[in-house]
N, C-alpha and C positions, 0 to 999 in steps of 0.2 A: 844594819837596819832593826828600828822601832818600830813595830805597826799596832795600832790600836784596833783591833776589829769586834766591832758591835755585829752580832750576827744574831738570827735566831739557832743556828746551828754552830759549834764550835769545834775544832780539829778533836776529833775521837777514833780510837778504833773499833768502831762499831758499822753504822752503814750509810747509803745515802749520801748527802752534802757533807755531814762530818767526814766520814771516812776519805772521802777525795781531799780535803783541806788536810787531814791527818798525813794522806802520803805525799802530798805538797809538801809542807811545812816539815812533815819529818824528816825530808833529805836535804833541810836547808841548817846550816850549822852558824853562819852569820845574822841571825834573825833572833828578835826578843818580839813574843807575841804577847801581848796582855788584850784578854776578852771581856767583853760584855753583853748579855743578853737578858730580856725578861724571864724568864725560865729559870729554875736554879735546882738543885738536887740531882742533874744530870751528870751523865759522866763527860768528863772533859779533859781531855792531853794535850802536851807540849804548851801550855800557858802557863808563863809565870806568875799570871795575877788573874782571878776572875770575878767581876764587878755585875751586881745585879742593878738593871733596870726597874725601877718603879714606878706605878701609876700612882696620881694624887688619891688620896684615902675614898672621894666622893668616886671617881671611876671604878676603884676594887671594889667597892660594893655595889656600884651597878654593874660590873660584871659577874658579879655572885648573885643577882636578883632576878627578877622575872622581865626587867628589863635588858636582861644582857645583851638579846639580839640588836636594841636599839644602840647599847652605847658601844657593840663591835661595828655596825653601820656608820655610827659616828667618826670611827677610826679611821675605817676604810674611806670617809668622804675629807677629813682634816688630818689626820696622822694619829699618832696618840700622844696624848698629854704627858707625857713622862719628864721625871725631875732627872735632870742631868749633872746636879750637886757634885756627885762622885766622881762622874767621868772630868768635869770641868777642874777640877780641882788635883786628878791624875796628869790633864794634858798639862794644865800651868805650871805641875811641880816637876815634870819632865820634856826632853826635848824627843817628839815622834815624827818619824818621817815621813808615814803614811795614817791616813783611816781607810779602813777596809770593811765591804760589807756584801752581804748573800742578798738579791733582790726576791726576797720571798718572805719575810717577814716585816714585822713594824719596826725592830731595830733597824732595818735601812732610811727610815724617816730619820731618826737620831743619828745616824751616822751624816748623811746629807748634810742637817743642819752642823754638827758639829764641824766638819772638814769647810762649810763656807764663814762658819763664825770665826776659826781659826785661821784660815789660808794655807790649809793642808790638804795636799792630793789625796783624792778618793779614788778608791780601786773596789768595783763590782764586780761581782762574780756571777752569772745570770744562769742558775743551774735549770730551772724551770720557770715557765710562763704562767703564774697564780691567777691573774685576774678573775676570770672567767670561774673559776673553782672556789676561788676565797669571798669573793663578793657576792654580799646577801642581797642587794638589789640592783636594778640596771644602773643605778648613779651609783653605788659603790664600784660595781665593776669598770666603769668608764675614768672613776676618780684614780681605781687603783693602773691601770693603763694609762695614765697621765703621769703618775707618780712613776713609774717605772722607765717610761721616756724621759723624763726629767733628769731622775737618778742618771739613765745614761748619757746623757748629754753634760752633765755636769762631772762624768768620772774621768780621772787623765787616763785609765785605762777600762776598758770594760770587757770581760772574759766572757764568752758565749759558749754555750756546749754545741751549739749545731749552725750552720748555715741557715737556717730556717729563725732561730733566735738573732741573728744577725739583721736579718730581715724586719724582725718586731721591731728591733728598737731604732731601725733605719738605715742599715749600714751606714752608721757614724766613722770617722776615720779613725777614732782611737779603739775599736771592736776589734777582737782578736779572738780566732777560732780557738776552743781549748776543748778537746774531746775529754771526757769523765778518762781519769786516769788508772790503769788496769794496777792489780799488783805485779810487781816487777819478775814474779818468777812466772816462765813461761814452759808448758807444758806442750806444744804440739807435738811432740815425739810420740804421743798418746793417743793418734788419731786413728789408730786402725779400727775396723769395725769389729767390734764384739762376735765373736763365734755361736751365737745360737740364733733362733729364729725367731727373736723376738727385738722386733725395733724399739730401742727406747728410746724416748722425747722426755727431756728435763727442763724444768723453767725455774729459774730463782729469782726472787724478787718482791718486791713490794705487793700486800695482800688488801689493797684497800677496798672499797664496797664498788667503785667504778669497775672495776675487774670481776666481779661476782658473774656476770651474764656469761662472759667469754670464758673463763675457767671452768665454771660448772657447765658449760656446753661442750666444752672439748673432753671434759671426763667423761659426760655421759656419752659421746658418740666413739671416743677411743677404747670404750668397755665393751664397745660390739664387735671389737675388731680381736680374732684371735693371734696376729700378729704383728698389734703394736699395745703398746704400754704407755702411760706417761704419769709422771709424779710430779710435783711439784714441792718448793721449798718456801719459807720468808718468814720476817718479824712477825709476832702477833700482834703486837704494839698498833694501834690504830686499823688493827686488821678486820675484814668481814667477818663476822663469827661464823658465817655460814660455809666460808672457804675452809675454817679450821677444822670442820666435821669431815668433810670431803675424805672417802679412803684414801685416795692419790695425795693427801698433803703428808709432809713428812718430816714435817718439823721446821725449826728454826737451826739453821747448821752455820757454823761458821768454820772456819780455820781447814785443820785438815780432813774435818768429817765434812764439808762441801766439797772440797777436792775431790774426794772418793764418791760423792753422789755425781759431781758434775764428770767426773774422769769414767764413769760407768755409763752413760748416756751415750746411745749412737746418734742423735743429734740435739741441739740445744734451740730452744725456739724464745724468742721475743713475742709477746702478748700486747693487744693495746685494745680500750674501749672502741666501740663504734658509734656510740652516742654522738649526734650533733653537737651538744652542748661541750662536746671537749674536744672540738677541733683546733679553738686556736693554740690550745694545749699541745696537742700531739703536732702542730707545724713548726712547734719548736723543739719537740721531747727528742732526745736522746739518752737511752737509758744507761746506766752505767753497766748491765748486766751485758750488755752487747760488747763494748772493749775487754770485757773480764773473759766471755765467750770464748773470742777469739785467741786467745792464749792457748786452749784446747785443740788446736787443728780440726774441730771437727764442722760439719754439716749444720748452718745457722740458718734457723727458720723464721720468717716474721709475720707473724698474720697481724694485721691493722690495715686501716682503712687506706687508700691511694695517697693522701695528702700527709701523710705520718713522714716526720723527716726522716726514721728508718730504713721506710720504703723507698723512699728519694736516695738514700746513702748506698740502699743494697741495689736499684735499679742502676746507677750512674755506676757503680764500682763490679756489677754483675758479681756479686760474691756472695749471696744468699738464697735460700727458696722464697718466694714472695705469695701472700695468697692473700688478697684486697676483698674477698667475699666474707661479710659477715656470717652467713652461715657456718656453723662448726663442720658439718659433711662436707664442704669444699676444701677446707684445710686438711681434713682428716683424708681425704683423697689424694690428696698433694703429697701428704706423709706417706701413705700406701704406693701412692707410685716412687717415692725415693727411696722407701725402702727394697725395693726392688731394682734398683738402677746403682747397683754398687759403685759403676763409673761413675756418675754424678756426684755420688757420695765423697769418693774421694778427689772429686776436682773441688767440689764445695770445701770440703775440708783443708787441702792445699789454700784455697783463697783465703780462708779465718786465717791460716798460719801466716802467710803474706801480710794481712793487716798486723797481725799480733807485734811483729817485730818491723814491720812499715809505718804505718797512717797513724797505730796506737801504740807504738816505742815510748815506755814509759819517761826514757832520758830524753828523746825528743820533746814530751809533752813538758817535760819538767824543766826543761827549756825555754819553752815560751812563754811558761809560769814566771822565773825568775827573771828573762828580760823583761816580760812587761813589768813586774815590780819596778826593776831599775829604771825603766824609761818612764814612768811615773814618777820618780823620787827626782829624775835628772832634766825634765823640762817644765817649762809653765805652761806650755799647750804642745800639742800634736796636731 
């Protein structure tokens, strides 16, 4: 199977969408992966070749000038005026089975055009719903929505990170639910309650500016409680600098250091912003940290608006403590109550362990991924 992957994230043992692609493709032995994207000089793994997409010189100059905002809006509306000469030469020189993309970067416009021009099956991964966060104007937001819907309809297979994402793209028949694949290593035997009087709550994930209010508010409120502690980790790239200065920030941890951090926690928390401007993003949002947390067999806490996809998942499965009040005091009260209820801690820990070997089983998620790719190759329409 030879795949041309045009995406703003390519497989890499790092974080986010790049890590999810790395985990999926890293388990496949019958695939040759060639990548292409606008960015360069960023870690890439598993690709036999990586090509760099380029804008025309006039657009390059605009994106570095005072008119950069106008240039970005223009590309929101009409797509990137990219040169595909190198990609076209590659497609003409080799026989490709699939074109693949992720629906969160300008590379997806190029993937759609290439698949249509050369009659290749298109597979799209919908990790996040970005129009409201990325569009600079209302017209740009609407154009990005239309692009995502067109991308989904033209895809032979559309992998969706949540049921909410499937709804965003219209519940089309070629959509397939694919939760974020966690690490294959399960630690559910470590779900015992730490043996001191402090209930330790931990969070791991991106530290974008939209998380400043909730993370800083939670830090301030927990600091007033003698029986609770809160700490968080996450990459400093694109992070809100104020969050990196908080005493609760424990750095950017990976591998065994991250395992130790999560393993020492009494409970693991998922946090989402409450601003109305993020609603459409959260309706489809399903963070990879949630599937990772379940590997530990610890109580999971979700602090997010009622409309957020993780809240709907938790309520449907009765498997996490949910707090939907925006006030930090409310979630801290819920944490304090959980800290005093060992029976509920054990129940929630058992539920997360069950999810790790059931709904979020890496082997099952890998099968969905591979079956989808082969279905896209094997049928002209689904």
